[in-house]
C-alpha positions in Angstrom: -7.2 27.9 2.5 -5.8 25.3 4.7 -4.9 21.8 2.6 -7.2 19.3 4.8 -10.2 21.5 3.7 -10.3 20.0 0.2 -10.0 16.4 1.4 -11.9 13.8 3.1 -9.7 12.1 5.5 -6.5 12.6 7.2 -3.6 10.2 8.7 -0.2 10.7 10.2 2.8 10.2 8.4 6.4 10.0 9.6 9.1 12.0 8.2 12.7 10.1 8.4 15.9 10.5 6.0 14.1 12.8 3.2 11.2 9.9 2.8 7.8 9.5 4.2 6.5 6.5 5.4 2.6 6.2 5.7 0.8 2.9 7.6 -1.0 0.0 6.1 -3.2 -2.0 8.1 -4.3 -5.7 7.5 -7.3 -6.3 9.0 -8.3 -10.2 9.9 -11.5 -12.3 9.8 -12.8 -10.6 13.0 -12.4 -7.2 11.6 -9.6 -6.4 14.1 -6.3 -5.0 12.9 -3.4 -7.5 12.5 -0.5 -5.9 11.0 0.6 -3.0 10.6 3.4 -2.0 7.9 5.1 1.2 7.4 5.9 1.9 4.2 7.8 4.5 2.1 5.3 6.7 0.1 6.6 6.1 -3.7 4.5 7.6 -6.3 7.1 5.9 -9.1 6.2 2.8 -7.7 3.7 1.3 -9.8 2.8 -1.6 -7.5 3.5 -1.9 -3.4 6.4 -3.7 -2.2 7.1 -5.4 0.9 9.7 -8.1 2.5 8.7 -11.5 1.7 9.5 -12.7 5.5 6.8 -10.5 7.0 4.1 -11.1 4.0 4.5 -15.1 5.2 4.8 -14.4 8.5 1.3 -12.9 8.1 -0.2 -15.3 6.1 -0.3 -13.2 2.8 -1.1 -16.0 0.3 0.7 -16.2 -3.3 -1.2 -15.8 -6.3 1.2 -15.9 -8.7 4.6 -16.8 -8.0 7.5 -15.2 -10.1 4.6 -13.3 -12.0 6.7 -9.7 -11.7 10.0 -8.7 -12.7 10.5 -5.0 -11.4 13.2 -3.2 -13.3 15.7 -1.1 -12.1 17.0 -3.2 -9.0 19.8 -4.6 -10.9 20.5 -5.0 -14.5 18.2 -8.4 -14.8 15.6 -6.8 -12.4 13.8 -8.4 -9.2 12.1 -11.0 -9.6 8.5 -10.9 -7.3 5.9 -13.0 -6.4 2.7 -11.2 -6.4 0.8 -11.7 -3.2 -2.9 -10.6 -1.6 -3.9 -8.9 1.4 -7.5 -9.3 1.5 -8.4 -6.6 3.5 -6.5 -3.6 4.6 -6.9 -0.3 6.3 -5.2 2.7 4.4 -6.0 6.2 6.1 -9.7 5.4 7.0 -10.2 3.3 4.1 -11.3 -0.6 4.0 -9.5 -1.6 0.6 -10.0 -5.2 -0.1 -7.9 -7.7 -2.2 -4.5 -5.3 -1.7 -2.0 -6.5 -4.5 1.8 -6.7 -3.3 4.6 -7.8 -4.7 7.3 -9.9 -2.7 11.0 -10.9 -3.8 11.2 -14.3 -5.0 14.3 -15.5 -3.8 15.1 -15.7 -0.2 17.4 -13.0 1.6 17.0 -10.5 -0.9 16.1 -7.0 0.7 14.3 -4.3 -0.3 12.5 -0.6 0.6 8.9 -1.4 1.5 6.9 0.9 -0.6 3.5 1.8 -1.3 3.0 2.2 -4.7 0.2 3.5 -6.6 -2.2 0.5 -7.1 -3.1 1.7 -4.0 -2.3 5.4 -4.3 -4.2 6.1 -7.8 -7.5 5.4 -6.2 -7.1 8.4 -4.2 -6.5 12.5 -4.4 -3.8 13.3 -1.9 -1.7 16.0 -0.6 1.0 16.1 2.2 1.4 18.8 5.3 5.0 18.3 5.9 4.7 20.6 8.9 1.9 19.2 10.4 3.3 15.5 9.2 -0.2 14.4 7.9 -1.5 13.1 4.7 -5.1 14.3 3.6 -6.9 12.3 1.5 -10.1 11.8 -0.8 -11.1 8.6 -2.3 -11.6 8.9 -6.3 -15.1 7.6 -6.9 -15.4 5.0 -9.8 -11.7 5.2 -10.7 -10.6 2.9 -13.6 -7.0 1.8 -13.0 -4.5 2.3 -15.7 -3.3 -1.0 -14.7 -5.9 -3.5 -14.0 -3.7 -6.1 -13.4 -2.6 -4.6 -10.0 -5.3 -2.7 -9.5 -7.0 -3.1 -5.9 -10.4 -4.0 -5.0 -13.2 -2.2 -3.5 -12.7 0.8 -1.7 -14.8 2.2 1.2 -14.9 3.8 4.2 -13.6 1.7 7.3 -15.9 1.3 10.2 -15.0 -1.0 12.7 -17.7 -3.5 13.5 -18.9 -4.0 17.6 
């Protein structure tokens, strides 16, 4: 049985330096792609993390300044602002109110990662030979971390 037969959607991924990269595309008010982020898929990260400068360029608003301290970056952790992407598309699914963390301090460089606050909403698998991710929405999934969960998830259909 091929992996694609058990999932509803698929998208291309990029493989580099032993890491898997996937696209998250923010959508503007006209429902057109506005900004594409290429993020490392990290099933060990509980939240999606992006570069502060990219978030500011894209206009992602801070909803909680210094709202999160991610352990493991240093002895003190990484103090992050919580921002929201109002609408994004991941592998054919429209996701509202995507919460992302950005370093609070200027000049802090981080690896940008697609975390479980997005991934936990899907059953997913990878075909590394074909460089593709396959996934299906989990339905009425209730996040284990509701503070960081996304808003509504539905199939993305561009309006004409």
